[in-house]
FIDOGU-127334 format. One record per residue (C-alpha): residue in one letter; residue number from 1; y, z, x. Coordinates in steps of 0.25 Angstrom, whole numbers, plus 5000, padded with zeros to 4 digits. Layout:
REM FIDOGU-127334
+------+-----+------+------+------+
! code ! pos !    Y !    Z !    X !
+------+-----+------+------+------+
!    A ! NUM !    Y !    Z !    X !
...
+------+-----+------+------+------+
//
This chain:
REM FIDOGU-127334
+------+-----+------+------+------+
! code ! pos !    Y !    Z !    X !
+------+-----+------+------+------+
!    M !   1 ! 5143 ! 5035 ! 5223 !
!    D !   2 ! 5156 ! 5028 ! 5220 !
!    T !   3 ! 5170 ! 5033 ! 5224 !
!    F !   4 ! 5184 ! 5030 ! 5217 !
!    K !   5 ! 5196 ! 5032 ! 5227 !
!    V !   6 ! 5210 ! 5026 ! 5227 !
!    K !   7 ! 5216 ! 5028 ! 5241 !
!    T !   8 ! 5229 ! 5020 ! 5239 !
!    E !   9 ! 5241 ! 5027 ! 5233 !
!    I !  10 ! 5247 ! 5017 ! 5223 !
!    K !  11 ! 5262 ! 5017 ! 5220 !
!    F !  12 ! 5266 ! 5008 ! 5208 !
!    G !  13 ! 5277 ! 5004 ! 5198 !
!    Q !  14 ! 5291 ! 5000 ! 5200 !
!    N !  15 ! 5298 ! 5006 ! 5212 !
!    A !  16 ! 5284 ! 5009 ! 5219 !
!    L !  17 ! 5290 ! 5004 ! 5232 !
!    E !  18 ! 5299 ! 5017 ! 5232 !
!    Y !  19 ! 5287 ! 5024 ! 5239 !
!    L !  20 ! 5290 ! 5017 ! 5252 !
!    K !  21 ! 5302 ! 5026 ! 5254 !
!    T !  22 ! 5291 ! 5036 ! 5258 !
!    I !  23 ! 5287 ! 5028 ! 5270 !
!    R !  24 ! 5301 ! 5023 ! 5274 !
!    D !  25 ! 5301 ! 5030 ! 5288 !
!    Q !  26 ! 5287 ! 5026 ! 5292 !
!    K !  27 ! 5283 ! 5014 ! 5301 !
!    I !  28 ! 5279 ! 5003 ! 5291 !
!    L !  29 ! 5272 ! 4990 ! 5294 !
!    I !  30 ! 5274 ! 4981 ! 5282 !
!    V !  31 ! 5263 ! 4970 ! 5281 !
!    T !  32 ! 5268 ! 4959 ! 5272 !
!    D !  33 ! 5270 ! 4944 ! 5271 !
!    P !  34 ! 5282 ! 4934 ! 5274 !
!    F !  35 ! 5286 ! 4933 ! 5259 !
!    M !  36 ! 5288 ! 4948 ! 5258 !
!    V !  37 ! 5298 ! 4947 ! 5269 !
!    Q !  38 ! 5304 ! 4933 ! 5266 !
!    S !  39 ! 5307 ! 4938 ! 5251 !
!    N !  40 ! 5311 ! 4951 ! 5256 !
!    L !  41 ! 5301 ! 4958 ! 5246 !
!    I !  42 ! 5298 ! 4966 ! 5259 !
!    G !  43 ! 5312 ! 4972 ! 5257 !
!    K !  44 ! 5307 ! 4980 ! 5245 !
!    V !  45 ! 5298 ! 4988 ! 5254 !
!    T !  46 ! 5306 ! 4989 ! 5267 !
!    E !  47 ! 5319 ! 4994 ! 5259 !
!    F !  48 ! 5311 ! 5007 ! 5259 !
!    F !  49 ! 5309 ! 5008 ! 5274 !
!    T !  50 ! 5317 ! 5013 ! 5285 !
!    A !  51 ! 5322 ! 5001 ! 5294 !
!    G !  52 ! 5314 ! 5000 ! 5307 !
!    N !  53 ! 5302 ! 5007 ! 5301 !
!    Y !  54 ! 5294 ! 4995 ! 5296 !
!    H !  55 ! 5289 ! 4982 ! 5302 !
!    V !  56 ! 5285 ! 4970 ! 5294 !
!    F !  57 ! 5272 ! 4962 ! 5297 !
!    S !  58 ! 5275 ! 4950 ! 5287 !
!    D !  59 ! 5265 ! 4940 ! 5292 !
!    I !  60 ! 5255 ! 4941 ! 5280 !
!    V !  61 ! 5249 ! 4929 ! 5274 !
!    P !  62 ! 5240 ! 4926 ! 5262 !
!    D !  63 ! 5225 ! 4929 ! 5266 !
!    P !  64 ! 5229 ! 4937 ! 5279 !
!    P !  65 ! 5221 ! 4932 ! 5291 !
!    V !  66 ! 5214 ! 4941 ! 5301 !
!    E !  67 ! 5225 ! 4936 ! 5312 !
!    L !  68 ! 5236 ! 4941 ! 5303 !
!    V !  69 ! 5230 ! 4955 ! 5302 !
!    A !  70 ! 5228 ! 4955 ! 5317 !
!    K !  71 ! 5243 ! 4952 ! 5318 !
!    G !  72 ! 5247 ! 4963 ! 5308 !
!    V !  73 ! 5238 ! 4973 ! 5316 !
!    T !  74 ! 5246 ! 4970 ! 5329 !
!    E !  75 ! 5259 ! 4973 ! 5322 !
!    A !  76 ! 5254 ! 4986 ! 5315 !
!    K !  77 ! 5249 ! 4991 ! 5329 !
!    A !  78 ! 5263 ! 4988 ! 5335 !
!    F !  79 ! 5271 ! 4994 ! 5324 !
!    A !  80 ! 5261 ! 5006 ! 5322 !
!    P !  81 ! 5266 ! 5009 ! 5307 !
!    D !  82 ! 5264 ! 5021 ! 5299 !
!    V !  83 ! 5263 ! 5012 ! 5286 !
!    I !  84 ! 5258 ! 4998 ! 5284 !
!    L !  85 ! 5264 ! 4992 ! 5271 !
!    A !  86 ! 5258 ! 4980 ! 5265 !
!    L !  87 ! 5267 ! 4972 ! 5257 !
!    G !  88 ! 5263 ! 4959 ! 5249 !
!    G !  89 ! 5251 ! 4954 ! 5242 !
!    G !  90 ! 5236 ! 4956 ! 5246 !
!    S !  91 ! 5237 ! 4948 ! 5259 !
!    A !  92 ! 5248 ! 4958 ! 5264 !
!    I !  93 ! 5240 ! 4970 ! 5260 !
!    D !  94 ! 5227 ! 4965 ! 5265 !
!    A !  95 ! 5233 ! 4961 ! 5278 !
!    A !  96 ! 5240 ! 4975 ! 5279 !
!    K !  97 ! 5226 ! 4982 ! 5276 !
!    A !  98 ! 5220 ! 4975 ! 5288 !
!    I !  99 ! 5231 ! 4977 ! 5297 !
!    K ! 100 ! 5232 ! 4992 ! 5294 !
!    D ! 101 ! 5217 ! 4994 ! 5296 !
!    L ! 102 ! 5216 ! 4986 ! 5309 !
!    A ! 103 ! 5229 ! 4992 ! 5315 !
!    M ! 104 ! 5224 ! 5006 ! 5313 !
!    K ! 105 ! 5210 ! 5003 ! 5319 !
!    I ! 106 ! 5214 ! 4994 ! 5330 !
!    G ! 107 ! 5228 ! 4999 ! 5333 !
!    N ! 108 ! 5225 ! 5014 ! 5331 !
!    L ! 109 ! 5236 ! 5016 ! 5321 !
!    K ! 110 ! 5234 ! 5028 ! 5312 !
!    D ! 111 ! 5239 ! 5033 ! 5299 !
!    I ! 112 ! 5245 ! 5020 ! 5293 !
!    T ! 113 ! 5249 ! 5021 ! 5279 !
!    F ! 114 ! 5246 ! 5008 ! 5271 !
!    I ! 115 ! 5255 ! 5004 ! 5260 !
!    A ! 116 ! 5252 ! 4991 ! 5251 !
!    I ! 117 ! 5263 ! 4985 ! 5243 !
!    P ! 118 ! 5257 ! 4973 ! 5235 !
!    T ! 119 ! 5267 ! 4962 ! 5231 !
!    T ! 120 ! 5257 ! 4954 ! 5223 !
!    S ! 121 ! 5248 ! 4960 ! 5211 !
!    G ! 122 ! 5234 ! 4955 ! 5216 !
!    T ! 123 ! 5226 ! 4960 ! 5227 !
!    G ! 124 ! 5226 ! 4975 ! 5224 !
!    S ! 125 ! 5225 ! 4976 ! 5239 !
!    E ! 126 ! 5234 ! 4988 ! 5239 !
!    V ! 127 ! 5223 ! 4997 ! 5234 !
!    T ! 128 ! 5211 ! 4990 ! 5240 !
!    S ! 129 ! 5202 ! 4992 ! 5253 !
!    F ! 130 ! 5201 ! 4977 ! 5254 !
!    A ! 131 ! 5209 ! 4967 ! 5262 !
!    V ! 132 ! 5206 ! 4952 ! 5263 !
!    I ! 133 ! 5208 ! 4945 ! 5277 !
!    T ! 134 ! 5206 ! 4930 ! 5280 !
!    D ! 135 ! 5199 ! 4924 ! 5292 !
!    Q ! 136 ! 5207 ! 4911 ! 5292 !
!    E ! 137 ! 5197 ! 4904 ! 5302 !
!    K ! 138 ! 5185 ! 4906 ! 5293 !
!    G ! 139 ! 5193 ! 4905 ! 5280 !
!    R ! 140 ! 5187 ! 4918 ! 5275 !
!    K ! 141 ! 5194 ! 4930 ! 5268 !
!    Y ! 142 ! 5188 ! 4943 ! 5272 !
!    P ! 143 ! 5189 ! 4956 ! 5263 !
!    L ! 144 ! 5191 ! 4969 ! 5271 !
!    I ! 145 ! 5186 ! 4981 ! 5264 !
!    S ! 146 ! 5189 ! 4995 ! 5269 !
!    D ! 147 ! 5196 ! 5008 ! 5263 !
!    E ! 148 ! 5204 ! 5008 ! 5275 !
!    L ! 149 ! 5212 ! 4996 ! 5270 !
!    L ! 150 ! 5217 ! 5003 ! 5257 !
!    P ! 151 ! 5232 ! 5005 ! 5257 !
!    D ! 152 ! 5237 ! 5020 ! 5256 !
!    I ! 153 ! 5248 ! 5016 ! 5246 !
!    A ! 154 ! 5250 ! 5004 ! 5237 !
!    I ! 155 ! 5263 ! 5001 ! 5231 !
!    L ! 156 ! 5264 ! 4993 ! 5218 !
!    E ! 157 ! 5278 ! 4988 ! 5216 !
!    P ! 158 ! 5279 ! 4978 ! 5205 !
!    E ! 159 ! 5293 ! 4973 ! 5210 !
!    L ! 160 ! 5286 ! 4967 ! 5222 !
!    V ! 161 ! 5278 ! 4957 ! 5214 !
!    K ! 162 ! 5289 ! 4951 ! 5206 !
!    S ! 163 ! 5291 ! 4939 ! 5215 !
!    V ! 164 ! 5276 ! 4935 ! 5216 !
!    P ! 165 ! 5275 ! 4921 ! 5211 !
!    P ! 166 ! 5268 ! 4919 ! 5198 !
!    A ! 167 ! 5256 ! 4911 ! 5204 !
!    T ! 168 ! 5254 ! 4923 ! 5213 !
!    V ! 169 ! 5255 ! 4933 ! 5202 !
!    A ! 170 ! 5243 ! 4925 ! 5195 !
!    D ! 171 ! 5235 ! 4924 ! 5208 !
!    T ! 172 ! 5236 ! 4939 ! 5211 !
!    G ! 173 ! 5235 ! 4943 ! 5197 !
!    M ! 174 ! 5221 ! 4936 ! 5195 !
!    D ! 175 ! 5217 ! 4942 ! 5208 !
!    V ! 176 ! 5220 ! 4956 ! 5202 !
!    L ! 177 ! 5211 ! 4952 ! 5190 !
!    T ! 178 ! 5200 ! 4947 ! 5199 !
!    H ! 179 ! 5200 ! 4960 ! 5207 !
!    A ! 180 ! 5199 ! 4968 ! 5193 !
!    I ! 181 ! 5188 ! 4960 ! 5187 !
!    E ! 182 ! 5179 ! 4959 ! 5200 !
!    A ! 183 ! 5181 ! 4974 ! 5202 !
!    Y ! 184 ! 5177 ! 4976 ! 5188 !
!    V ! 185 ! 5163 ! 4969 ! 5189 !
!    S ! 186 ! 5161 ! 4973 ! 5203 !
!    T ! 187 ! 5147 ! 4979 ! 5206 !
!    K ! 188 ! 5155 ! 4991 ! 5212 !
!    A ! 189 ! 5164 ! 4993 ! 5199 !
!    T ! 190 ! 5165 ! 5007 ! 5194 !
!    D ! 191 ! 5173 ! 5013 ! 5182 !
!    F ! 192 ! 5184 ! 5016 ! 5192 !
!    S ! 193 ! 5186 ! 5002 ! 5197 !
!    D ! 194 ! 5184 ! 4997 ! 5183 !
!    A ! 195 ! 5195 ! 5005 ! 5178 !
!    F ! 196 ! 5205 ! 4998 ! 5188 !
!    A ! 197 ! 5199 ! 4984 ! 5186 !
!    E ! 198 ! 5200 ! 4985 ! 5171 !
!    K ! 199 ! 5215 ! 4989 ! 5171 !
!    A ! 200 ! 5218 ! 4979 ! 5182 !
!    A ! 201 ! 5212 ! 4968 ! 5173 !
!    Q ! 202 ! 5219 ! 4972 ! 5161 !
!    L ! 203 ! 5233 ! 4972 ! 5168 !
!    V ! 204 ! 5230 ! 4958 ! 5174 !
!    F ! 205 ! 5228 ! 4952 ! 5160 !
!    Q ! 206 ! 5240 ! 4960 ! 5154 !
!    Y ! 207 ! 5250 ! 4957 ! 5165 !
!    L ! 208 ! 5246 ! 4946 ! 5175 !
!    K ! 209 ! 5252 ! 4935 ! 5166 !
!    R ! 210 ! 5265 ! 4943 ! 5164 !
!    S ! 211 ! 5266 ! 4945 ! 5179 !
!    Y ! 212 ! 5264 ! 4930 ! 5181 !
!    D ! 213 ! 5274 ! 4926 ! 5170 !
!    S ! 214 ! 5286 ! 4935 ! 5175 !
!    A ! 215 ! 5290 ! 4940 ! 5189 !
!    D ! 216 ! 5299 ! 4950 ! 5182 !
!    D ! 217 ! 5288 ! 4957 ! 5173 !
!    L ! 218 ! 5287 ! 4969 ! 5181 !
!    V ! 219 ! 5278 ! 4976 ! 5171 !
!    A ! 220 ! 5268 ! 4965 ! 5174 !
!    K ! 221 ! 5270 ! 4965 ! 5189 !
!    E ! 222 ! 5268 ! 4980 ! 5189 !
!    K ! 223 ! 5255 ! 4979 ! 5180 !
!    M ! 224 ! 5249 ! 4968 ! 5189 !
!    H ! 225 ! 5252 ! 4976 ! 5201 !
!    H ! 226 ! 5244 ! 4987 ! 5195 !
!    A ! 227 ! 5233 ! 4978 ! 5191 !
!    S ! 228 ! 5232 ! 4973 ! 5205 !
!    C ! 229 ! 5231 ! 4987 ! 5211 !
!    L ! 230 ! 5221 ! 4991 ! 5200 !
!    A ! 231 ! 5212 ! 4979 ! 5203 !
!    G ! 232 ! 5213 ! 4983 ! 5218 !
!    L ! 233 ! 5208 ! 4997 ! 5215 !
!    A ! 234 ! 5197 ! 4991 ! 5206 !
!    F ! 235 ! 5191 ! 4981 ! 5217 !
!    N ! 236 ! 5194 ! 4991 ! 5228 !
!    M ! 237 ! 5183 ! 5000 ! 5221 !
!    A ! 238 ! 5174 ! 4989 ! 5216 !
!    S ! 239 ! 5176 ! 4977 ! 5225 !
!    L ! 240 ! 5177 ! 4963 ! 5220 !
!    G ! 241 ! 5167 ! 4951 ! 5218 !
!    L ! 242 ! 5163 ! 4937 ! 5219 !
!    N ! 243 ! 5177 ! 4932 ! 5214 !
!    H ! 244 ! 5184 ! 4938 ! 5227 !
!    A ! 245 ! 5172 ! 4934 ! 5236 !
!    M ! 246 ! 5175 ! 4919 ! 5232 !
!    A ! 247 ! 5190 ! 4920 ! 5231 !
!    H ! 248 ! 5190 ! 4926 ! 5246 !
!    N ! 249 ! 5183 ! 4914 ! 5251 !
!    I ! 250 ! 5190 ! 4903 ! 5242 !
!    G ! 251 ! 5203 ! 4909 ! 5247 !
!    G ! 252 ! 5198 ! 4909 ! 5262 !
!    K ! 253 ! 5193 ! 4895 ! 5261 !
!    L ! 254 ! 5203 ! 4888 ! 5251 !
!    H ! 255 ! 5215 ! 4896 ! 5252 !
!    V ! 256 ! 5217 ! 4898 ! 5237 !
!    P ! 257 ! 5225 ! 4911 ! 5234 !
!    H ! 258 ! 5215 ! 4923 ! 5231 !
!    G ! 259 ! 5220 ! 4927 ! 5217 !
!    R ! 260 ! 5220 ! 4913 ! 5213 !
!    T ! 261 ! 5205 ! 4911 ! 5218 !
!    N ! 262 ! 5201 ! 4924 ! 5211 !
!    A ! 263 ! 5207 ! 4919 ! 5198 !
!    I ! 264 ! 5200 ! 4906 ! 5198 !
!    L ! 265 ! 5187 ! 4912 ! 5201 !
!    L ! 266 ! 5188 ! 4924 ! 5192 !
!    P ! 267 ! 5183 ! 4918 ! 5178 !
!    Y ! 268 ! 5171 ! 4911 ! 5186 !
!    I ! 269 ! 5167 ! 4924 ! 5193 !
!    I ! 270 ! 5167 ! 4932 ! 5180 !
!    E ! 271 ! 5158 ! 4921 ! 5174 !
!    F ! 272 ! 5149 ! 4922 ! 5186 !
!    N ! 273 ! 5148 ! 4937 ! 5186 !
!    A ! 274 ! 5146 ! 4938 ! 5171 !
!    N ! 275 ! 5135 ! 4929 ! 5171 !
!    I ! 276 ! 5135 ! 4926 ! 5156 !
!    E ! 277 ! 5125 ! 4916 ! 5152 !
!    G ! 278 ! 5125 ! 4910 ! 5138 !
!    Y ! 279 ! 5130 ! 4916 ! 5125 !
!    N ! 280 ! 5118 ! 4925 ! 5121 !
!    Q ! 281 ! 5117 ! 4934 ! 5133 !
!    T ! 282 ! 5114 ! 4948 ! 5129 !
!    S ! 283 ! 5115 ! 4955 ! 5143 !
!    Y ! 284 ! 5127 ! 4954 ! 5153 !
!    S ! 285 ! 5130 ! 4958 ! 5167 !
!    E ! 286 ! 5138 ! 4970 ! 5170 !
!    A ! 287 ! 5149 ! 4961 ! 5175 !
!    A ! 288 ! 5149 ! 4953 ! 5162 !
!    K ! 289 ! 5151 ! 4965 ! 5154 !
!    K ! 290 ! 5162 ! 4970 ! 5162 !
!    Y ! 291 ! 5169 ! 4957 ! 5162 !
!    A ! 292 ! 5168 ! 4958 ! 5146 !
!    R ! 293 ! 5173 ! 4972 ! 5146 !
!    L ! 294 ! 5185 ! 4969 ! 5155 !
!    A ! 295 ! 5188 ! 4957 ! 5145 !
!    H ! 296 ! 5188 ! 4967 ! 5134 !
!    L ! 297 ! 5197 ! 4977 ! 5141 !
!    I ! 298 ! 5207 ! 4967 ! 5143 !
!    G ! 299 ! 5207 ! 4962 ! 5129 !
!    F ! 300 ! 5199 ! 4949 ! 5128 !
!    G ! 301 ! 5184 ! 4954 ! 5127 !
!    G ! 302 ! 5174 ! 4947 ! 5118 !
!    G ! 303 ! 5163 ! 4951 ! 5109 !
!    N ! 304 ! 5153 ! 4951 ! 5120 !
!    V ! 305 ! 5152 ! 4951 ! 5135 !
!    R ! 306 ! 5151 ! 4936 ! 5136 !
!    S ! 307 ! 5164 ! 4934 ! 5128 !
!    G ! 308 ! 5171 ! 4945 ! 5136 !
!    V ! 309 ! 5167 ! 4938 ! 5149 !
!    K ! 310 ! 5172 ! 4925 ! 5144 !
!    N ! 311 ! 5185 ! 4930 ! 5139 !
!    L ! 312 ! 5188 ! 4937 ! 5152 !
!    M ! 313 ! 5186 ! 4924 ! 5159 !
!    N ! 314 ! 5194 ! 4916 ! 5149 !
!    E ! 315 ! 5206 ! 4926 ! 5150 !
!    I ! 316 ! 5206 ! 4925 ! 5165 !
!    K ! 317 ! 5207 ! 4910 ! 5164 !
!    K ! 318 ! 5218 ! 4911 ! 5154 !
!    L ! 319 ! 5226 ! 4921 ! 5162 !
!    E ! 320 ! 5225 ! 4912 ! 5174 !
!    K ! 321 ! 5229 ! 4899 ! 5166 !
!    S ! 322 ! 5241 ! 4907 ! 5161 !
!    M ! 323 ! 5245 ! 4909 ! 5175 !
!    E ! 324 ! 5243 ! 4894 ! 5179 !
!    M ! 325 ! 5232 ! 4898 ! 5189 !
!    P ! 326 ! 5222 ! 4888 ! 5194 !
!    S ! 327 ! 5208 ! 4888 ! 5188 !
!    S ! 328 ! 5201 ! 4881 ! 5200 !
!    I ! 329 ! 5201 ! 4881 ! 5215 !
!    L ! 330 ! 5205 ! 4866 ! 5215 !
!    E ! 331 ! 5218 ! 4870 ! 5209 !
!    C ! 332 ! 5222 ! 4879 ! 5221 !
!    N ! 333 ! 5225 ! 4867 ! 5231 !
!    V ! 334 ! 5210 ! 4866 ! 5235 !
!    T ! 335 ! 5203 ! 4853 ! 5235 !
!    K ! 336 ! 5189 ! 4850 ! 5231 !
!    D ! 337 ! 5185 ! 4847 ! 5246 !
!    Q ! 338 ! 5191 ! 4860 ! 5251 !
!    F ! 339 ! 5183 ! 4868 ! 5240 !
!    A ! 340 ! 5170 ! 4860 ! 5242 !
!    S ! 341 ! 5171 ! 4862 ! 5257 !
!    N ! 342 ! 5173 ! 4877 ! 5256 !
!    E ! 343 ! 5165 ! 4881 ! 5244 !
!    V ! 344 ! 5152 ! 4885 ! 5251 !
!    E ! 345 ! 5159 ! 4894 ! 5261 !
!    I ! 346 ! 5167 ! 4900 ! 5250 !
!    A ! 347 ! 5154 ! 4904 ! 5243 !
!    L ! 348 ! 5148 ! 4909 ! 5256 !
!    G ! 349 ! 5160 ! 4917 ! 5259 !
!    A ! 350 ! 5160 ! 4923 ! 5245 !
!    L ! 351 ! 5146 ! 4928 ! 5247 !
!    E ! 352 ! 5150 ! 4935 ! 5260 !
!    D ! 353 ! 5163 ! 4941 ! 5254 !
!    S ! 354 ! 5161 ! 4956 ! 5251 !
!    T ! 355 ! 5167 ! 4956 ! 5237 !
!    I ! 356 ! 5155 ! 4948 ! 5232 !
!    D ! 357 ! 5147 ! 4960 ! 5234 !
!    T ! 358 ! 5152 ! 4967 ! 5222 !
!    N ! 359 ! 5151 ! 4955 ! 5213 !
!    P ! 360 ! 5143 ! 4958 ! 5200 !
!    R ! 361 ! 5135 ! 4946 ! 5201 !
!    M ! 362 ! 5128 ! 4941 ! 5214 !
!    A ! 363 ! 5133 ! 4927 ! 5218 !
!    T ! 364 ! 5126 ! 4917 ! 5226 !
!    K ! 365 ! 5132 ! 4905 ! 5234 !
!    E ! 366 ! 5129 ! 4896 ! 5223 !
!    D ! 367 ! 5136 ! 4905 ! 5213 !
!    I ! 368 ! 5148 ! 4905 ! 5221 !
!    L ! 369 ! 5148 ! 4890 ! 5223 !
!    S ! 370 ! 5146 ! 4888 ! 5208 !
!    I ! 371 ! 5159 ! 4897 ! 5205 !
!    L ! 372 ! 5166 ! 4889 ! 5216 !
!    H ! 373 ! 5163 ! 4876 ! 5209 !
!    E ! 374 ! 5168 ! 4882 ! 5195 !
!    I ! 375 ! 5182 ! 4885 ! 5201 !
!    V ! 376 ! 5184 ! 4871 ! 5207 !
+------+-----+------+------+------+
//
């Protein structure tokens, strides 16, 4: 038996931040990063609150480490908030998830409302029961998975993503597409998750380049915010696959931005999962058929499964090229020696990553190493 449930209440559209007026007199712990404070973007949130009723924890860094989460838990215990509000990208929201969960368990804090306000359109973390925390000593990223990590409320405000640099728009947008496509071919995919994944992928191909080209295109910003959330809903139900299993470990070892890593890997993972051999194949895997179906829905399907899969891969590469994204890991400030000295650990780490469990095709260490050599 499967279950479809959406816990998170989603506020979206322009002026969605108006919802914050309803909590203005509560004690609010804001978990964010230094840029939000320095740029005064945080002011777009705090203007709705009563002075003295909120406390800001702004130490969040990309790939939040365990030690940072522990510091946040200490601050949460001391402040005892009614609301924890995460403001930022996936790192801020993931850190806030872990901080809230541990503060309630360790600090005996109760009845904390969790609000997530994403300022990038990428992770979908505002509607997922996933959080990724980094062990810096081991160079590993660990996905935490629990329904207790789900935010109570997500606020999708397009004004907050206007200042995101184009390169970050590209990275995070391709993360959205990877979430959608991996959820679509996951072994746990259902009709419900497929509906979210299909719409998310369509929105990415329609609006990502527009969002990349113009900071003032609020329609594109809003649509990409929706795509990110929809893809998050899809993979929260269906999980992910080999693409993320490898990206987590490449990021942990080589410090390449997560979305950028996913983008580089995506065409090669599609090729691996589809497992199409030659031109005369008469039967195809379910993954290959779904890739081809998705290509058709987006508008570049071919006459058969093989051409549909190839078209999907080619359109992804064209989209990445149009945004001047790197096509190999060595274009991401990684040397050949760094890559060679870490590739085995990356492969072994990917095999241990929980997201690989729902990949449509079983992968071996040798398979992963082969893909790694393709993306150099």
